[in-house]
N, C-alpha and C positions, 0 to 999 in steps of 0.2 A: 860598688854596682853591681849589681846579677845580670847572667848572658847565658845565654844557650849554646850550648859545644856541639856542632857537625866535623865527627873526625872520619877522612878515608882509609881505605884498607889499603894496607904495604907489610904484611908478612912483618919480620923482622925487621923493617924500617920503620914499622910502629912506634918503635923506640924515640923516635924524634916526635915523636906527639906530645910522650911524655913529657920533653923539654919547653917544649911550648907550653903545656898545661903549667909547668909550675915557676916557668914567668908571667903569665896574666895572674896566677893566684899571687903571685909575691908583687904584683900593680894589685889589688884589689878586687878580682875577679870574685865570684863566688857562683854556682854555678847551679841554674835553676834547672834547665830542661835539657838531656844527653842521648844525642842517636850518633851510632857509627855501625861502619859494616868490615866484618873479617877482624883483624888485628884492631882497627880502630870500635870496634863494638867492646874489645878486652877494653878497654878505657874509659867510654864511655860505662860498661857497667861496675866497674870498680868506682866510679867515681860517684855515680850514680849512689852504688854503695855506702859513702862518706871518706871513701882514701881521698886524698891530699894528692898534689904531683910528689914532696917530696917521701909522702909512705913511697907512691909506687916506683921511685928513684931506686930506693931503696929493694924494692920488690927487682927490680932488673937486675940489678948489681949484684942479686945473689941466686940468680935462676941459672940452670942452665938448659939451653933452650934443647938440644941434642936430646935429653934425658926426655921432654914430655914426647917424643917421637916416639909410638907402641904402637912396633910392627907384629905383623902377625905370621902363621907358624909358615907360611908359605913363602914370604922372606926369606926361609935362611937354604933355601933350594937355589945353588948357581946358576950365574948366568941368569935364567926367566924367574926370579923368583919375584921379582916388581912387577914384573907384565903379568903375570899369572895372579897379583895379587888384582893390577887394576881389571884381570878379567872377571872374576869370579866376585870380587867385591868394592870394585869400582873405586877401589884407591892403594896407596902401596899401605898408608900406614890406618890406623884405627879411629885416632884421635880423642878415646877416651881419658887420655892423662890429659890430656889438657882442658876437659872439661870436670875433668878430678880436682883438678889443680883448681880451676875459676871455683870452681863450690867449695872448696878449704877457704880460698879468702875470704870469696862473700860470706862466707859462717862465721868469720872471726868478726862480720862485721854487726850480724844477728840481720842479715835483708838476702835473704835467697831467693827471693819469687817476686815476683812483678808488681803484688798489693803493697810488699815491704819499699817499695820503691816511688808510692802512688801521693797522690794529693786530691783530694776531693774525690776519688775514685779512678781517679785520669793515669797512666803511667809517665811516670817522666823520664823512662826512658824505651827509647825507641833499637831496638837490633831491626836491621837489616838482611835478611837471606832471598838465595829464590828456589821454588818450584819447580825446578827442570820439567818437571809431568806437566803439571797445570801449563807453563810458559810464563807464570808471572811471579815478578817479587814479593816477598811480602814484607810488610812492617810488622812486626810482634812487638809488642804484645796485643796490638791494637785489630787485624786480622786474621788472630786464630779462631775464634769463634763462626769463621766460614767452617773451618775442620770440627767443629763442635766439641773446642775445647776452651776450657773457662781459662781465659786469657789473665787473669789476679793470679790465678795455681800452678802459673805454670813457673817451670824454674826457671833464672836466670842464667842461669850455667849449659842449661842447655838449648835455649836460643842461643849464644854466644857460639856455642860447637855447634851450631847446624850456619850461624852465617859466617865459621873460618873453612869451612870442610873445603878448601879447594879441589876442584877438580881432577882426578887421579892423585890427587896426593894427599888429599883424607877422604875415606871413605863417604859417602852424603849419609845426611839422617835419613831412616826412614818412619815418617806422618805417617799413623792407619785413623782414617776418618771415613764417615757416611760416604765419602768420594772414591774411598776407595787409598789404595798405595799410592804416598807421593815418597819423591822423593827428594831430600832440601842439601841446597847445597852454599858458599859459598855466594855472600850477599851479592860481588862485587861482576858476579854474569851479571846482573840486572843492573846494578847502580849503587857504584865504588865510592858514588861522596856526594850526598843528597845535602846535600847545602839547603836546599828549599822546603826539608819537610818541617821546620818551625814558624814556615810565614805565613802572614796573618794578613789580612783589609786593616785599613782601620793603620794608624801609627803604634809602633811596639815602645812597649814601656821598659825594653833593654837590648841589647846586640845578640842577634846570630851570630858567631864565630864560626867558622869554616876552617879545620884546617886539615890541611895538605898535601900529601907528601908527593916533592917534582921526581917525575919519570930520567934520572941520569944516569939510571945503570945499564949506560950501553953500549959498555967495553965486554965483547963474548968471548973474548981468547981464552979465559980459563971454565970457558963453560964445559960442560959434558956433551959426548953427542950422542943420547938415548934418544928415544924411543915416548917417555915417559916428560923428559925433560921440552923436545918436541911441539908435545901434544900442551905440556903447561903454558910454553912461550906463546901458541896458538890463543889459549885464552889469554893471557897478560895480554897479549894485543889487540884483542878485542875491548878487553872493559876498559882499556887507558881511550882508546879512541873513543869509543862512547861516550864517557864520561866527560871526556875532554871539549864534545860537539856539546853538553848539556850544559857546561858550566858558561852562565851570560858573561860577559863584559861586563856589565850592571854589576854581579858577582864580587871581583875583586876589590871592591871596596871592602871587603868583608872577611876575605880569605888571607889566611898566614900559612905563606908559602914556601916549606921546609926543602932546603937541599941535602938529600939521602946518599952526600959521599959515596956514591956504585955499591953501597951494598946491596945485596941483590934481594928479592921476598922471601924466595929461602935457606936461604943463609942463619939456616939454626946452630955454626958451627961459630957464629959472630967471635970478634973477640971481646977481650973486655978493652982495649983500645980504638976499633971500631963501636963499639959500644957508647963509650963516652964523646966521640965524633961527631957520633948523630944525634945525641941529649944534647950538646952544647949545639948541634946544627937547629936543633929545636929550640931551646931558648933563645937564641939569638936574631932569628928569626921572628919570632913575638918580639922581640922587645924594638926589632928594627921600624914591622909593623905599628907597633901602640904610638912608635914618635909621631907620624902621622895620622893616627885613626882619631875623629873624631864625632863621641856620639853624632851631637848638633846636624852634622853635616849626613850621618847617617840616616838619622829623621828626616831630616827634607831627601833624603832620596830613596826614602822608602814608597813610595809611590813605583818605584820605576822595580821594585827589587821583592813586592808585594807575593801573594800568593797568585800564581795563573794555573 
């Protein structure tokens, strides 16, 4: 059976999303439309390009996340290096290595632009980012025409790079257009879990599954006490509170909720053991979800969860 997938952002915790994907695929689901924010955008983009959950599992087992963090020369300055990076480029890390990594993975499947993942001229992939200059959410590629950009010719890896730009952690992407210069950051600032994005009026042909990461990393005993962590925590708090408000009770029947084992969003030095725990948590959460999921019930309830 086909399904649409919407993947929440959560940095390194996104490993749990891949576990849920693998379980859903093992139970016969095939992906049609896909959307995601931040790490969820990475998962959505790679699935849209043709990767399977098992292939994504192999990728996360082999990647060194800390090697994807590319620092600026200012970072070499003792004590104040990170703060200088935030002051001069608005982020500690460049984010270029992650974009290159995603680009190389997409090239292996021969799908690098939105036209490559489109059906009848409409992209099956939606990436969420935030234009902090215009103070608006951007759904990529749909809303790129506002900036005078051809949506179908836009690079998927660049869109993902925009969506993962955690404020103060990664420098923003600058988008130049007829409207001027816009700073694009993490989609989570505007919508970390757009479970509504594929809702339609009328009866759906297949379900939309929202894959959500529980916010259970509340143990701060080992957290660094610095200005960058403090600023990032403010952003996390705003995102989590806002998104929890917009997830309606009637959406719960289509949401796979994944415990994230106290893994932190920016835990890029995650151990292999923790990574496996996260993956297993996602897989087991999806299996438990499917035990009670009924598409017939979903269709009956669709009037309560249709597009608003």
